[in-house]
C-alpha positions as CSV (number, residue, x, y, z in Angstrom):
1,M,-8.9,-83.8,231.4
2,L,-9.5,-80.5,229.5
3,R,-7.0,-79.6,226.8
4,R,-5.5,-76.2,226.2
5,D,-5.7,-74.7,222.8
6,Y,-2.0,-74.9,222.1
7,L,-2.2,-78.7,222.2
8,V,-5.0,-79.1,219.7
9,Q,-2.6,-79.2,216.8
10,T,-0.8,-82.2,218.1
11,G,-2.8,-84.5,215.9
12,S,-4.6,-87.6,216.9
13,C,-2.7,-89.7,214.4
14,A,0.7,-88.9,216.0
15,L,-0.6,-89.5,219.5
16,A,-2.2,-92.8,218.4
17,A,1.1,-93.9,216.9
18,A,2.9,-93.2,220.2
19,M,0.3,-95.2,222.2
20,I,0.4,-98.4,220.1
21,R,4.2,-98.7,220.3
22,P,5.2,-102.1,221.7
23,S,5.4,-102.0,225.5
24,K,8.7,-103.9,225.5
25,S,10.4,-100.8,224.0
26,L,9.7,-98.9,227.2
27,A,12.3,-100.8,229.2
28,A,14.9,-100.2,226.4
29,W,14.3,-96.5,226.4
30,A,14.1,-96.2,230.2
31,A,17.5,-98.0,230.4
32,K,19.0,-95.1,228.7
33,A,17.9,-92.6,231.4
34,K,20.9,-91.0,232.8
35,N,22.2,-92.5,236.0
36,G,18.9,-93.5,237.5
37,L,15.9,-92.1,239.2
38,G,16.1,-88.8,241.1
39,L,14.2,-87.3,244.0
40,Q,13.4,-83.6,244.3
41,L,14.2,-82.7,247.9
42,W,11.1,-80.6,248.3
43,T,9.3,-83.9,249.0
44,V,11.3,-84.4,252.2
45,R,11.9,-80.7,253.1
46,N,10.8,-81.2,256.8
47,Q,12.9,-84.3,257.2
48,M,15.9,-82.6,255.6
49,E,15.6,-79.8,258.1
50,A,15.3,-82.1,261.1
51,D,18.1,-84.6,260.1
52,T,19.9,-84.1,256.8
53,P,22.3,-87.1,257.0
54,A,19.5,-89.6,258.0
55,T,17.2,-88.3,255.3
56,L,19.8,-88.5,252.5
57,K,20.6,-92.1,253.6
58,A,16.9,-93.0,253.5
59,I,16.7,-91.6,250.0
60,A,19.7,-93.7,248.9
61,D,18.3,-96.8,250.7
62,A,15.0,-96.3,248.8
63,G,16.8,-96.8,245.5
64,Y,17.3,-93.3,244.2
65,K,20.5,-92.6,242.4
66,Q,20.4,-88.8,242.4
67,I,18.8,-85.9,244.1
68,E,17.5,-82.6,242.8
69,L,18.2,-79.6,245.0
70,G,15.6,-77.1,246.0
71,R,18.2,-74.3,245.9
72,V,21.7,-73.7,244.8
73,V,23.2,-71.1,247.1
74,G,23.4,-72.5,250.6
75,S,23.3,-76.2,249.6
76,E,27.0,-76.9,250.1
77,N,26.5,-79.3,253.0
78,V,23.7,-81.2,251.3
79,V,25.8,-81.7,248.1
80,K,28.8,-83.0,250.1
81,R,26.8,-85.4,252.1
82,A,24.8,-86.7,249.1
83,K,28.0,-87.4,247.2
84,D,29.4,-89.2,250.2
85,L,26.4,-91.6,249.8
86,N,27.0,-91.9,246.0
87,L,23.9,-89.8,245.3
88,A,24.6,-87.8,242.2
89,V,23.6,-84.1,242.1
90,R,23.0,-82.8,238.6
91,S,20.0,-80.6,238.8
92,S,18.8,-77.8,241.1
93,F,16.1,-75.2,241.4
94,F,17.2,-71.7,242.2
95,N,15.4,-68.8,243.9
96,W,12.6,-67.8,241.5
97,Q,13.1,-64.2,242.5
98,T,16.5,-64.2,241.0
99,I,14.7,-63.9,237.6
100,A,11.2,-62.7,238.5
101,E,12.0,-60.1,241.1
102,P,15.8,-59.5,241.1
103,S,17.1,-57.5,244.1
104,S,20.1,-57.4,246.4
105,N,18.2,-59.6,248.8
106,V,18.3,-62.7,246.5
107,P,21.3,-64.4,244.8
108,S,22.2,-63.0,241.4
109,V,22.3,-65.1,238.3
110,D,26.1,-64.8,238.4
111,E,26.2,-66.1,242.0
112,V,23.9,-69.0,241.2
113,I,26.1,-69.9,238.2
114,E,29.4,-69.7,240.2
115,T,28.0,-71.9,243.0
116,A,26.4,-74.4,240.5
117,K,29.7,-74.8,238.7
118,G,31.4,-75.7,241.9
119,F,28.8,-78.4,242.5
120,G,29.2,-79.8,239.0
121,L,25.6,-79.2,238.1
122,E,24.2,-79.8,234.7
123,Y,20.7,-78.3,235.0
124,L,19.5,-75.1,236.7
125,V,15.7,-74.9,237.1
126,F,13.6,-71.8,237.3
127,G,10.7,-73.4,239.1
128,Y,8.1,-70.9,240.3
129,I,6.7,-67.4,240.0
130,G,5.0,-65.7,242.9
131,K,1.3,-64.6,242.5
132,S,2.0,-60.9,242.5
133,A,4.7,-61.3,239.8
134,R,2.5,-63.3,237.4
135,D,-0.9,-61.6,237.3
136,T,-0.5,-60.0,233.9
137,A,0.7,-61.1,230.5
138,D,3.1,-58.2,230.4
139,K,4.7,-59.3,233.6
140,L,5.1,-62.8,232.2
141,R,6.6,-61.5,229.0
142,A,9.2,-59.5,231.0
143,I,10.0,-62.5,233.1
144,A,10.5,-64.6,229.9
145,D,12.9,-62.0,228.5
146,R,14.9,-62.0,231.7
147,A,14.9,-65.8,231.7
148,N,16.4,-65.8,228.3
149,E,19.1,-63.4,229.4
150,A,19.9,-65.6,232.4
151,A,19.8,-68.7,230.3
152,E,22.4,-67.2,227.9
153,K,24.8,-67.0,230.8
154,I,23.9,-70.4,232.1
155,V,24.4,-72.1,228.7
156,A,27.7,-70.2,228.2
157,A,28.8,-71.7,231.6
158,G,28.2,-75.2,230.3
159,M,24.8,-75.9,231.9
160,Q,21.2,-76.1,230.8
161,M,18.4,-73.9,232.1
162,S,14.9,-75.5,232.5
163,Y,11.5,-74.0,233.4
164,H,9.4,-76.1,235.8
165,N,5.7,-75.6,235.5
166,H,3.0,-75.6,238.1
167,S,-0.7,-75.2,237.1
168,F,-1.1,-71.4,237.1
169,E,0.6,-71.2,233.7
170,F,-2.4,-73.0,232.1
171,E,-5.0,-70.4,233.0
172,K,-6.0,-68.0,230.3
173,I,-4.5,-64.6,230.9
174,D,-4.0,-62.8,227.6
175,G,-7.0,-62.7,225.2
176,G,-7.7,-66.4,225.5
177,R,-4.0,-67.4,225.6
178,T,-2.3,-69.0,228.6
179,G,0.9,-68.1,230.4
180,F,2.4,-71.4,229.3
181,E,1.6,-70.7,225.6
182,L,3.4,-67.4,226.1
183,F,6.5,-69.1,227.6
184,V,6.6,-71.7,224.8
185,E,6.5,-68.9,222.3
186,R,8.8,-66.5,224.1
187,F,11.5,-68.7,225.6
188,D,14.5,-69.1,223.4
189,K,14.3,-72.8,222.6
190,K,18.1,-72.9,222.1
191,L,18.6,-71.7,225.7
192,I,15.7,-72.9,227.8
193,N,13.9,-76.2,227.9
194,F,11.1,-77.5,230.1
195,E,11.1,-79.6,233.2
196,L,7.5,-80.9,232.8
197,D,5.7,-81.7,236.0
198,V,3.1,-84.1,235.0
199,F,0.9,-83.6,238.1
200,W,0.8,-79.9,237.7
201,A,0.1,-80.2,234.0
202,A,-2.8,-82.5,234.6
203,I,-4.4,-80.5,237.4
204,G,-4.0,-77.5,235.1
205,G,-6.2,-79.1,232.5
206,L,-3.7,-80.8,230.2
207,D,-3.1,-84.4,229.3
208,P,0.6,-84.8,230.2
209,V,1.2,-87.3,227.4
210,E,-0.2,-84.9,224.8
211,A,1.9,-82.1,226.4
212,L,5.1,-84.2,226.1
213,Q,4.1,-85.1,222.5
214,K,3.6,-81.5,221.6
215,L,6.7,-80.1,223.3
216,G,9.0,-82.9,222.0
217,S,12.7,-82.3,222.4
218,R,12.0,-79.1,224.3
219,V,11.4,-81.2,227.5
220,G,14.7,-82.0,229.2
221,Q,13.5,-83.3,232.5
222,V,10.3,-84.7,234.0
223,H,8.8,-84.6,237.5
224,L,6.9,-87.7,238.3
225,K,4.0,-87.5,240.8
226,D,0.5,-88.9,240.6
227,L,-2.9,-87.2,240.8
228,K,-5.8,-88.5,242.7
229,K,-8.7,-89.5,240.5
230,G,-11.6,-87.1,240.3
231,V,-9.7,-83.9,241.2
232,G,-10.8,-81.1,238.9
233,V,-8.8,-78.4,237.3
234,I,-7.2,-76.1,239.8
235,Y,-5.0,-73.2,238.7
236,D,-4.1,-71.8,242.1
237,E,-1.4,-74.1,243.6
238,G,-2.4,-72.9,247.1
239,K,-5.9,-74.4,246.8
240,V,-4.8,-77.9,245.8
241,P,-5.9,-80.3,248.6
242,H,-3.0,-82.3,250.2
243,E,-4.7,-85.6,249.4
244,A,-4.6,-84.8,245.6
245,F,-0.9,-85.7,245.7
246,E,-0.4,-89.5,245.3
247,E,2.6,-91.8,245.0
248,V,3.7,-92.7,241.5
249,G,1.3,-95.5,240.2
250,D,-1.5,-94.8,242.8
251,G,-3.3,-92.1,240.9
252,S,-5.0,-91.3,237.6
253,L,-2.0,-90.6,235.4
254,D,-0.8,-93.0,232.7
255,M,2.8,-93.2,234.0
256,K,3.8,-95.8,231.4
257,A,2.7,-93.7,228.5
258,I,4.3,-90.6,230.1
259,M,7.7,-92.4,230.4
260,E,7.4,-93.9,227.0
261,V,6.8,-90.6,225.2
262,A,9.3,-88.7,227.3
263,T,12.1,-91.2,226.8
264,K,11.4,-91.5,223.1
265,N,11.7,-87.7,222.9
266,G,15.1,-87.8,224.6
267,V,14.4,-87.1,228.2
268,R,17.0,-88.8,230.5
269,Q,16.3,-87.0,233.8
270,F,13.3,-88.1,235.9
271,H,12.7,-86.9,239.4
272,V,10.0,-88.1,241.8
273,E,8.4,-85.3,243.7
274,Q,5.4,-85.5,246.0
275,D,4.6,-82.1,247.4
276,Q,2.4,-83.4,250.2
277,S,2.4,-86.7,252.1
278,P,1.6,-87.7,255.7
279,N,4.7,-89.9,255.6
280,P,7.2,-88.6,253.0
281,I,9.8,-91.3,253.6
282,A,7.3,-94.1,253.1
283,S,5.9,-92.3,250.0
284,I,9.3,-92.0,248.3
285,G,10.0,-95.6,248.9
286,Q,6.7,-96.6,247.4
287,S,7.2,-94.5,244.4
288,A,10.7,-95.8,243.9
289,K,9.5,-99.4,244.1
290,Y,6.7,-98.9,241.6
291,T,9.0,-97.1,239.2
292,A,11.6,-99.8,239.4
293,K,9.1,-102.6,238.8
294,N,6.8,-101.0,236.3
295,L,8.6,-98.1,234.5
296,W,12.4,-98.3,234.8
């Protein structure tokens, strides 16, 4: 994979040291992961719409211990049903427009926080930016500043704010710099950490292991999904072929190394997410089995 400039300074020696660490340590680190593997519900969005109770039961039956919501406001029924199945709910995305394009038509930061506190959430995830809102560096800087303001309120309310990447952030936008570099620089590290999606990082041209190594303790959560071998760099998320998304362990990413570096750096929240699958229920079961056998 190509490597963005901001990763060059990682240093081959540090990376090599991480890679030669004894494999038996992986299990010990993974055992510390907080309350088990999670599933981001976007994976089963159609199934959730068709039959929420049956889908949540299928998630629990597959071995997942927690779910990550796709939205905060409006998820009351999902949270109740999940907890009835002993599925923890600690993390949730919220409407990206709340920060990027605030208006009276989307939940305010205060409304998101109030609802999230009622759910007992620990993490609130700013997980996307629409194309028209991200096409200049100045727009991204303004979004980063608003994200810091929102995160100050979120942290004061006892929760953590995370930024979830796609691949558009890794395209050069500002004199050779990328949007992700801008966010790394501009986000207040005391207020915002990253939920690194290893698929989107890889398809954006980064080695996810090096990204984790570089970001270190600034990564609080990780999204696990695999990338089909041979897919090139694609910055536009709308142009990624559906078959590029693979179950954990079936693709080209070094999942063991990803888990090892992430857990060593303190990550305790891992969520499977497979944006596209011809059979999402089968896919989440396969990813859970692979993870339990080889990573957890």
